[in-house]
C-alpha positions, 0 to 999 in steps of 0.5 A: 723514621730514624733508626733506633740507637743503642742508649747508655743507661741514665744516672737514676737506676732501678735496682736489679737482682736477677736476669728475670728482672733485667728481662722485665726492664728490657720488655718495658724499654721495648714497650716504650720504644713501640709507643714512641714509634707510634707517637712519631708515626702519628706525628708524621701523618699529621705533619704530612697532612698539614704540609699538604694543606699548606702547600695548596694554600701557598702555591697560589701565593707563591705564583702571584708573588713570582708574577709581581716580582717579574713585573717589577723586574720588567718595569725596572729593566724598561726604565733602568736608565731613568730609575737607576742613573745615580743609584742601584736601589729604589726605596718605596713605602712598602719595600725596596727593589733594584740592582745588585752587582753579582760576580761569579766564576764559571769553571769547566771540567778542565779547570782543575787540571789546568790550575795544577799544570800552571802551578796555581795551587792557591786556587785549589781547595785541599782538605787534609785530615788524619785517616783514622781507619788506616791508623786503626791497624798500626802498631802502638809504636807507629801511633806514638811516632805521630802523637796518636794512641789507641783508646779501647773502652768497654762501653755498656749499651742496651738494645731492646728487641723490636717485634717484627710483624709481617703485613 
């Protein structure tokens, strides 16, 4: 279950005239959160049951599909020169099969260092972005120097207590 987050109040509000009324609203929010957690837990159980049922049903089909695809692959490989002499794909009534050229680059642990050593930086991915955590401690002047500023806001939040029950 996802951890509950503090929420901002909606635009429609209830008129509150005392801390007692505010506490009553927090109780209602807490009750709503508990009901939502129950609904979510019930949904999780149902979804898990459905997944388990479907997994059992799908397993046989997936295995059969893999066997059939492997059979097509063996047939294709055995008859490659005849079937694919002038084309890479065979189109039949119920589908296609064939060969598709695929190219990949295999690298070793030493590749990155060797790219740097030989000045081949165009093959190195470097992601640069401002480190806001470091900049958090900077002075106003230093932030202004790099066209940044500190934004301080008082953001209202609400957090209803959740009862913890030992099981």
